[in-house]
DOTORDREN-373143 format. One line per 8 residues: for each residue x, y, z of C-alpha. Coordinates in Angstrom, 3 decimals, always signed. Example, Ala and Ser with C-alpha at 12.3 -4.5 7.8 and 13.67 -1.06 7.14 Angstrom:
<rs>
+12.300/-4.500/+7.800; +13.670/-1.060/+7.140
</rs>
This chain:
<rs>
-29.550/+20.119/+18.009; -28.447/+16.549/+16.636; -27.738/+16.689/+13.090; -29.991/+14.147/+10.737; -27.863/+11.449/+9.133; -27.022/+11.753/+5.848; -28.944/+9.528/+3.281; -28.124/+7.907/+0.059
-29.572/+9.691/-2.908; -32.959/+8.804/-3.528; -34.117/+6.603/-6.211; -37.380/+4.913/-7.644; -36.343/+1.619/-6.995; -33.858/-0.172/-3.856; -30.227/-1.097/-5.110; -29.697/-4.709/-6.111
-27.123/-6.643/-8.628; -28.114/-9.330/-10.751; -25.442/-11.043/-13.119; -26.360/-14.373/-15.406; -23.393/-15.820/-16.800; -22.148/-12.267/-17.066; -18.296/-12.084/-18.720; -15.921/-10.009/-20.176
-14.340/-11.015/-23.492; -11.679/-10.089/-26.013; -13.308/-11.092/-29.316; -14.299/-14.791/-28.825; -11.707/-15.112/-25.967; -13.301/-15.035/-22.270; -11.241/-12.737/-20.105; -13.166/-13.693/-17.172
-15.004/-17.138/-15.798; -19.002/-16.470/-16.004; -20.290/-14.946/-13.304; -24.013/-15.688/-11.597; -24.853/-13.416/-8.779; -27.771/-11.901/-6.798; -27.404/-9.037/-4.435; -29.918/-6.546/-2.889
-29.633/-3.451/-0.479; -27.844/-3.827/+2.681; -25.848/-6.764/+1.351; -22.345/-7.190/+0.954; -20.498/-9.041/-2.151; -17.266/-9.981/-2.151; -15.155/-11.235/-5.274; -11.966/-13.252/-4.379
-9.254/-14.413/-6.602; -5.669/-14.301/-7.496; -3.263/-12.227/-9.349; -5.028/-11.599/-12.941; -8.005/-13.847/-12.165; -10.261/-10.753/-13.509; -11.150/-9.273/-10.511; -10.514/-5.707/-11.303
-11.985/-6.271/-15.127; -15.454/-7.630/-13.591; -15.399/-4.535/-11.192; -14.572/-1.671/-13.944; -16.964/-3.060/-16.297; -19.725/-3.278/-14.035; -18.724/+0.418/-12.858; -19.417/+1.605/-16.613
-15.301/+1.291/-17.437; -15.499/-0.596/-20.547; -12.288/-0.615/-22.808; -13.385/-0.468/-26.514; -11.621/-3.903/-27.600; -13.700/-5.830/-25.124; -17.332/-6.895/-25.091; -19.531/-8.559/-22.693
-21.499/-11.183/-22.824; -24.582/-12.444/-20.246; -26.774/-10.337/-18.383; -26.191/-7.448/-15.981; -28.929/-5.893/-14.113; -28.141/-2.919/-11.733; -30.399/-0.681/-10.019; -31.040/+2.012/-9.148
-30.924/+3.927/-12.676; -30.963/+7.373/-13.346; -34.356/+8.348/-15.312; -33.942/+8.379/-19.023; -34.619/+11.620/-21.088; -35.383/+11.393/-24.914; -33.124/+9.105/-26.863; -30.523/+9.211/-23.640
-30.487/+5.590/-22.132; -30.748/+5.105/-18.198; -27.403/+5.168/-16.745; -26.401/+3.181/-13.466; -26.196/+5.474/-10.394; -22.731/+3.583/-9.146; -19.451/+4.747/-7.349; -16.045/+3.141/-8.445
-12.978/+3.066/-5.892; -10.798/+1.919/-8.285; -7.350/-0.277/-7.356; -6.077/+1.840/-10.354; -6.376/+5.230/-9.609; -5.712/+6.472/-13.243; -9.365/+5.756/-13.450; -10.242/+8.646/-11.031
-7.657/+11.034/-11.272; -4.571/+12.686/-12.625; -1.350/+13.030/-10.309; -1.807/+17.137/-11.245; -5.255/+17.087/-10.191; -6.128/+19.269/-6.731; -7.736/+17.003/-4.058; -10.178/+19.646/-3.139
-11.317/+19.875/-6.764; -11.709/+15.900/-6.718; -13.615/+15.669/-3.689; -15.726/+18.908/-4.795; -16.341/+16.866/-8.337; -18.834/+14.751/-6.253; -21.080/+17.378/-4.693; -23.475/+17.773/-7.570
-24.127/+14.245/-8.617; -26.801/+13.958/-6.173; -29.278/+16.404/-7.659; -30.329/+20.068/-8.015; -29.714/+21.273/-4.421; -26.004/+19.729/-4.969; -25.414/+21.174/-8.239; -26.527/+24.664/-7.012
-23.673/+24.185/-3.964; -20.930/+22.971/-6.809; -21.397/+26.944/-7.927; -19.620/+28.033/-4.719; -16.859/+25.468/-4.360; -16.353/+26.906/-0.778; -19.999/+26.951/+0.180; -20.229/+25.856/+4.075
-22.454/+23.042/+3.858; -20.295/+20.863/+1.140; -17.096/+22.136/+2.784; -18.244/+20.783/+6.061; -19.479/+17.749/+4.841; -16.228/+16.780/+2.729; -14.379/+17.964/+5.995; -16.132/+15.393/+8.154
-15.666/+12.629/+6.060; -11.615/+13.137/+5.614; -11.688/+13.700/+9.478; -13.326/+10.041/+9.631; -10.484/+8.747/+7.436; -8.016/+10.307/+9.460; -7.024/+12.751/+7.054; -5.952/+16.437/+7.895
-8.512/+18.560/+5.880; -6.187/+21.524/+6.558; -3.429/+19.709/+4.817; -4.928/+17.449/+2.372; -7.312/+19.729/+0.603; -4.457/+21.703/-0.532; -2.378/+19.461/-1.912; -2.263/+17.795/-5.644
-2.969/+14.018/-5.874; +0.592/+13.146/-6.565; +1.631/+14.399/-3.099; -0.407/+12.151/-1.285; +1.273/+8.879/-0.130; -0.143/+5.814/-1.136; -2.383/+5.133/+1.730; -3.969/+8.631/+1.346
-4.839/+8.209/-2.046; -6.463/+5.171/-1.391; -8.630/+6.935/+1.327; -9.170/+10.228/-1.148; -10.879/+7.705/-3.617; -12.814/+6.227/-1.106; -13.748/+10.019/-0.256; -14.578/+10.774/-3.516
-17.151/+7.729/-4.201; -18.648/+8.458/-0.565; -19.671/+11.905/-1.456; -21.237/+10.822/-4.268; -24.179/+9.213/-2.126; -24.608/+6.186/-4.594; -26.571/+3.243/-3.211; -24.238/+0.816/-5.604
-20.576/+1.104/-4.370; -17.980/-0.839/-5.909; -14.420/-1.324/-4.114; -11.903/-2.877/-6.253; -8.850/-3.809/-3.638; -10.960/-3.633/-0.602; -8.543/-2.894/+2.590; -5.506/-3.838/+0.469
-2.393/-0.909/+1.244; -4.111/+0.192/+4.586; -2.711/-0.413/+8.190; -4.826/-1.514/+10.846; -5.891/+1.702/+12.231; -7.322/+2.818/+8.608; -9.037/-0.578/+7.990; -11.123/+0.006/+11.109
-11.964/+3.725/+9.864; -12.940/+2.301/+6.438; -15.114/-0.724/+8.104; -17.093/+2.412/+9.993; -17.618/+3.978/+6.852; -18.813/+0.894/+4.737; -21.029/-0.508/+7.871; -22.792/+2.593/+7.658
-23.372/+2.606/+3.813; -24.768/-0.661/+4.014; -27.005/+0.283/+7.166; -28.296/+3.129/+5.172; -29.677/+0.830/+2.357; -26.815/+0.970/+0.136; -24.971/-2.005/-1.411; -21.297/-3.058/-1.388
-19.514/-4.979/-4.041; -15.732/-5.685/-3.666; -12.962/-7.412/-5.102; -9.907/-8.663/-3.133; -7.283/-11.207/-3.120; -8.385/-12.644/-0.105; -10.970/-11.846/+2.392; -10.094/-8.699/+4.491
-10.056/-8.294/+7.826; -13.068/-6.125/+8.196; -15.962/-6.200/+10.828; -18.761/-6.013/+8.126; -21.848/-8.235/+7.522; -21.138/-11.808/+6.462; -20.260/-11.372/+2.529; -21.875/-13.355/-0.066
-18.616/-14.624/-1.850; -17.677/-15.700/-5.209; -14.196/-17.101/-5.763; -12.538/-17.212/-9.024; -10.593/-19.741/-9.612; -8.316/-20.958/-12.660; -10.398/-21.884/-15.613; -13.602/-22.727/-13.296
-16.081/-20.910/-11.240; -16.918/-21.348/-7.507; -19.961/-19.753/-5.960; -20.715/-19.740/-2.061; -22.602/-17.880/-0.067; -20.304/-18.420/+3.126; -16.832/-16.277/+3.146; -13.852/-18.149/+3.837
-11.365/-17.466/+6.677; -11.044/-13.573/+7.057; -8.350/-13.320/+9.441; -5.457/-10.736/+8.452; -2.000/-11.936/+7.357; -0.793/-13.870/+10.031; +2.073/-12.039/+12.129; +4.574/-15.261/+12.507
+7.908/-14.694/+13.310; +10.297/-16.511/+11.169; +11.494/-19.651/+13.017; +14.733/-19.142/+14.773; +18.008/-19.651/+12.734; +16.594/-18.304/+9.725; +18.170/-15.079/+9.932; +21.274/-14.093/+7.908
+24.631/-15.231/+9.473; +25.911/-11.779/+9.260; +24.125/-7.972/+9.169; +25.730/-4.857/+9.156; +26.964/-5.011/+12.675; +29.340/-7.673/+11.508; +30.170/-6.831/+8.018; +30.268/-3.215/+5.975
+26.572/-2.491/+4.943; +25.493/-2.444/+1.377; +23.287/+0.476/+2.027; +23.673/+2.865/+5.066; +21.651/+5.875/+5.760; +22.652/+8.011/+8.472; +20.213/+11.092/+9.540; +18.420/+11.637/+6.088
+16.018/+14.415/+5.964; +14.087/+14.736/+2.718; +11.413/+17.336/+2.044; +8.327/+16.760/-0.469; +5.925/+19.175/-2.101; +5.438/+22.272/-0.085; +6.882/+22.416/+3.515; +4.994/+23.812/+6.474
+6.601/+25.254/+9.209; +5.363/+23.643/+12.554; +4.860/+24.256/+16.069; +8.015/+25.538/+17.836; +9.840/+26.889/+14.528; +10.411/+23.408/+13.088; +10.236/+22.622/+9.669; +7.928/+19.785/+8.580
+9.903/+16.416/+6.616; +8.064/+13.456/+5.601; +11.577/+11.936/+6.476; +13.038/+13.700/+9.260; +16.415/+12.147/+10.453; +16.187/+8.562/+9.256; +19.049/+5.957/+10.045; +19.234/+2.449/+8.822
+21.824/+0.015/+6.977; +20.794/-2.872/+4.637; +23.576/-5.697/+4.360; +24.500/-7.848/+1.211; +22.133/-10.755/+0.979; +19.482/-9.162/+3.453; +16.069/-8.238/+2.942; +14.729/-5.281/+5.183
+11.347/-3.863/+5.769; +10.368/-0.538/+6.811; +7.169/-0.837/+8.474; +5.004/+2.200/+9.188; +1.360/+3.412/+9.121; -0.027/+5.246/+6.102; +1.783/+8.672/+5.640; +4.770/+7.575/+7.649
+7.092/+8.572/+4.684; +7.707/+5.092/+3.214; +7.698/+6.040/+0.126; +9.618/+9.406/+0.517; +12.380/+7.099/+1.924; +12.481/+4.839/-0.985; +12.171/+7.551/-3.809; +15.126/+9.286/-1.939
+16.954/+6.323/-1.988; +16.338/+5.641/-5.545; +17.462/+9.266/-6.904; +13.842/+10.601/-7.314; +14.003/+12.759/-4.581; +16.780/+15.207/-3.575; +17.628/+14.888/+0.352; +18.070/+18.075/+1.761
+20.815/+16.734/+5.024; +22.173/+13.886/+5.900; +23.919/+10.882/+4.248; +23.583/+7.972/+1.620; +26.313/+5.655/+1.903; +27.158/+2.828/-0.869; +29.565/+0.321/+0.288; +31.188/+3.072/+2.302
+31.260/+5.977/+0.018; +29.031/+9.007/-0.117; +26.337/+9.682/-2.410; +24.377/+12.635/-1.435; +24.829/+13.914/-5.026; +21.712/+13.178/-6.965; +23.601/+12.763/-10.270; +25.459/+10.119/-8.591
+22.085/+8.500/-7.110; +20.407/+8.313/-10.331; +23.727/+6.433/-12.025; +23.699/+4.301/-9.167; +19.969/+3.344/-9.462; +20.292/+2.248/-13.168; +23.327/+0.280/-12.099; +22.911/-1.166/-8.551
+19.686/+0.288/-7.264; +16.320/-0.542/-8.816; +12.904/+1.084/-7.482; +9.547/-0.759/-8.066; +7.117/+1.447/-7.704; +3.831/+1.333/-5.801; +1.661/+2.832/-8.198; +3.401/+0.994/-11.119
+0.668/+1.657/-13.766; +1.872/+5.295/-13.606; +5.424/+4.673/-13.586; +5.148/+2.280/-16.937; +2.674/+4.340/-18.820; +0.389/+3.189/-21.471; +2.469/+3.634/-24.775; +4.595/+0.189/-24.678
+3.656/-2.950/-24.195; +5.011/-5.719/-21.711; +7.435/-7.137/-24.369; +8.917/-3.741/-25.087; +9.469/-2.957/-21.627; +11.534/-6.132/-20.664; +13.553/-5.617/-24.118; +14.393/-2.184/-23.194
+15.456/-3.502/-20.012; +17.624/-5.907/-21.420; +19.423/-3.370/-23.654; +20.046/-1.172/-20.919; +21.564/-4.410/-18.875; +24.319/-4.697/-22.000; +25.030/-1.188/-21.817; +25.956/-1.235/-18.152
+29.327/-1.773/-16.605; +29.339/-4.864/-14.647; +26.454/-6.487/-15.874; +28.208/-9.299/-18.412; +26.780/-11.897/-15.722; +23.339/-10.863/-15.758; +20.924/-13.534/-16.480; +19.822/-13.432/-20.047
+16.356/-15.102/-20.168; +13.659/-14.685/-22.564; +10.689/-12.432/-21.679; +8.008/-15.506/-21.197; +10.935/-17.052/-18.636; +11.000/-13.958/-16.987; +7.363/-13.739/-16.329; +7.197/-17.425/-15.371
+9.573/-16.342/-12.451; +7.016/-13.944/-10.892; +4.024/-16.007/-11.348; +2.459/-13.944/-14.731; +1.148/-15.848/-17.940; +2.976/-15.242/-21.304; -0.216/-13.484/-22.729; +0.419/-10.200/-20.944
+3.865/-9.827/-22.970; +1.948/-8.250/-26.296; -0.543/-6.069/-24.032; +0.107/-2.522/-23.028; -0.039/-1.247/-19.137; -3.295/+0.050/-19.290; -4.646/-3.676/-19.737; -2.915/-4.578/-16.715
-4.375/-4.771/-13.423; -2.501/-2.908/-10.266; -0.913/-5.873/-9.088; +0.145/-7.428/-12.774; +1.734/-3.782/-13.568; +3.873/-4.105/-10.081; +5.150/-7.353/-10.873; +5.902/-6.292/-14.646
+7.802/-3.407/-12.724; +9.584/-5.856/-10.658; +10.599/-8.012/-13.658; +11.930/-4.970/-15.385; +14.127/-4.106/-12.512; +15.129/-8.187/-12.062; +16.339/-8.172/-15.588; +19.023/-5.179/-15.111
+20.264/-7.351/-12.151; +20.577/-4.597/-9.461; +22.231/-5.331/-6.146; +19.512/-3.796/-4.091; +15.822/-3.695/-4.942; +13.687/-1.045/-3.325; +10.160/-2.601/-3.178; +7.185/+0.073/-2.497
+4.174/-1.658/-0.733; +4.168/-5.090/-2.666; +0.915/-6.425/-3.470; +1.149/-9.617/-1.454; -2.116/-11.594/-0.490; -0.352/-14.394/+1.434; +2.515/-16.755/+1.583; +0.522/-19.106/-0.626
-0.606/-19.617/-4.156; +1.034/-17.104/-6.835; +2.866/-15.281/-3.828; +4.720/-18.099/-3.147; +6.805/-17.578/-6.303; +7.500/-13.785/-5.229; +8.828/-15.336/-1.810; +11.339/-18.267/-3.623
+12.354/-15.023/-5.723; +13.396/-13.107/-2.877; +15.053/-16.112/-1.296; +17.031/-17.030/-4.153; +18.333/-13.409/-4.928; +19.305/-13.341/-1.198; +21.195/-16.486/-1.754; +23.354/-14.741/-4.543
+24.029/-11.744/-2.084; +21.283/-9.519/-3.310; +19.495/-7.172/-0.883; +16.019/-5.970/-0.559; +14.545/-3.048/+1.137; +10.859/-3.419/+1.333; +8.133/-0.686/+2.484; +4.908/-2.038/+3.781
+2.253/-1.088/+6.272; +1.158/-5.017/+6.613; +3.108/-6.814/+9.601; +2.326/-10.133/+7.784; +4.265/-9.047/+4.801; +7.034/-7.522/+6.499; +7.312/-11.101/+8.736; +6.923/-13.274/+5.411
+9.470/-10.991/+3.473; +12.184/-9.373/+5.805; +15.290/-10.712/+7.814; +15.178/-7.447/+9.982; +12.541/-4.980/+10.150; +12.540/-1.236/+10.765; +9.701/+0.611/+12.281; +8.767/+4.327/+10.738
+7.021/+6.875/+12.542; +6.397/+10.201/+11.141; +9.853/+10.014/+9.378; +11.995/+8.671/+11.915; +13.010/+5.095/+12.361; +12.002/+4.336/+16.226; +13.127/+0.693/+16.196; +14.867/-1.827/+14.113
+16.432/-5.345/+14.942; +15.526/-8.738/+13.610; +12.248/-9.520/+12.283; +11.570/-12.452/+15.138; +12.630/-10.154/+17.660; +10.513/-7.134/+16.845; +7.563/-8.771/+16.030; +7.557/-11.117/+19.204
+9.290/-8.489/+21.622; +8.885/-5.285/+20.347; +10.596/-2.544/+22.615; +8.742/+1.086/+21.176; +5.211/+1.572/+21.807; +4.491/+2.577/+18.336; +5.754/-0.648/+17.230; +3.429/-2.552/+19.687
+0.473/-0.231/+18.636; +0.922/-1.124/+14.964; +1.021/-5.079/+15.648; -1.632/-5.058/+17.813; -3.719/-3.231/+15.059; -4.660/-0.501/+17.540; -6.329/+2.635/+16.141; -4.138/+5.897/+16.879
-4.673/+9.657/+15.982; -2.988/+10.649/+12.753; +0.328/+12.649/+12.768; -0.055/+16.638/+12.289; +2.353/+17.013/+9.587; +2.222/+20.671/+9.734; +3.027/+20.503/+13.873; +6.257/+18.139/+14.104
+6.917/+17.573/+17.454; +10.211/+18.645/+19.002; +10.685/+15.313/+20.770; +9.813/+11.614/+20.072; +7.095/+11.371/+16.910; +4.892/+9.196/+18.832; +4.667/+11.418/+21.725; +0.997/+12.655/+20.897
-0.756/+8.821/+21.321; +2.047/+7.154/+23.646; +0.938/+5.653/+26.974; +4.559/+5.693/+28.536; +4.671/+9.169/+27.864; +7.078/+11.213/+30.595; +7.106/+14.754/+30.863; +8.856/+17.065/+29.821
+11.618/+14.631/+28.481; +9.415/+12.952/+25.552; +7.905/+16.483/+24.436; +11.212/+18.304/+24.201; +14.197/+15.822/+23.479; +14.060/+13.486/+20.445; +15.468/+10.221/+21.342; +18.223/+8.656/+19.474
+18.528/+4.983/+18.140; +20.311/+3.135/+21.024; +20.625/-0.815/+21.978; +19.144/-0.930/+25.574; +21.848/-3.299/+27.046; +24.774/-5.405/+25.761; +24.029/-8.956/+24.626; +24.056/-11.421/+27.193
+27.177/-13.681/+27.964; +27.963/-17.189/+29.072; +24.940/-19.661/+28.687; +22.135/-16.786/+27.643; +24.511/-15.890/+24.771; +24.681/-19.089/+23.298; +20.546/-19.590/+23.513; +20.067/-15.781/+22.267
+20.149/-14.982/+18.615; +23.382/-13.432/+16.674; +20.810/-10.459/+15.531; +20.430/-9.714/+19.335; +23.130/-6.968/+19.213; +21.650/-4.912/+16.696; +18.149/-4.698/+17.976; +17.684/-0.951/+18.735
+15.338/+1.334/+19.985; +14.433/+5.167/+19.949; +12.763/+5.737/+23.117; +12.998/+7.496/+26.410; +10.761/+5.012/+28.338; +10.776/+1.686/+25.828; +8.660/-1.845/+26.876; +10.306/-3.962/+29.067
+12.179/-6.529/+26.987; +11.773/-10.273/+28.107; +14.352/-12.148/+29.664; +16.775/-14.311/+27.496; +15.793/-17.831/+27.642; +17.854/-20.280/+29.850; +19.600/-22.377/+27.298; +19.462/-25.792/+29.880
+15.701/-25.394/+30.374
</rs>
């Protein structure tokens, strides 16, 4: 018997949003431009704007998250509302997917409890189900939604929120909002931090929400590449208001390889690497014993190098282990096995790693607002970093700039200096964390999931900053699931699949001529089944989704990173990149590489 489709919560009126000169203020100072908007059931409203334009502030205020020091002017009418009783005013029935996870969950919250909290918000029937958290109907509904988001219920429901990866947290927050079944869905940071496969899963759920008569109000830095109805867009400009009913271009971040000759003249193969990781294995949270008796590790034998003056991007899907790798290199997680070498020295002792992290390595967190905390202002954070820099050995030549100058370098206004972190958007908090790292003048910056919307506007300053630091011999290791960001920021790209590096080489070569099937799948945006962390394979981590699988070799033997063929000689060598010799792949049946171009042609 076919199940009836789930419906949204019953309401006395269809969903609609009416904003007339809606504005958020701090006293008499406007923090957002005045906004006029009309949306009705089944429509998709999209608010676009750059870093610090006020998108998150508008979204959170409409969802009822209003700070006591702020006021709202103009008119905001949202329907439907719950019925008022006695002296209680009617409240808007709206669900929020926040960009700042602190608005919805603590790190120690159990995911099972977070998702269960939404079961009682749609009437008496679901309130009764909440009395039995393990009720079959509610449990099945939650598990179906998690599976639709490529999250394993058996694993995710047993974890704490802090044990999830960044992409998994994003999808759990979306699941929490959808389980409430409110007609009004506000989505801050639509599609940001998701790999192409997850974007397709999210777009199906959002399209279903609109089909059922719901209303979607979203905010993003650029129009996301989602197959949704044409949005009614409002673009927030610098000090002005622009309103349009037609969306701007919604193409994804373009994956354009860097032009020939822009790769660094030397890499780890030509000189000793600044950082070298060899067969690193890192455990996190509660490990499960998988099939065949293998223990499951988020990082399961990863190897890579970063040279002086180089930017390397770790490209991988959500849950592949990118954040775990960076936190291990930053000294926050203790490796189970393997070696981490710094300028040729072994640094496996976590105490030495932490000292090295302060002196030479800085980690910029994906969830920077959590790392910075709410107690101190931006100015206090920067002054504290400056005091630490003066105390560290070898930092006598570090730049000493005023806090206003540091903020200007990353495209942030000086007005943020006297604000605490809870007054910052997620993108602003990450830039502040980056500035705090820059004050210490580290040799290597570990940048986790940078919130970059493209290579224009305020992001151009981030790219210029990276180029200037590389020219001074500084290095970057960037973790991202967006190939476009990897193309914009990195000289070389390392592809991470289920905790293992399966391909590494010059960004131009990896993007234009991938050798591993997993790399090709990610660049093409193909939707692949998620890996099962509880059952790590004995062989290739991509074996369950690979169209070039060879039995039994791929299932039983883990491939090693190797160079397929020696670099070309003669005229072909002159036409090839100097980085060709370092293009390596871990695959028993790699994709064919294109023949080298003839220099005479």
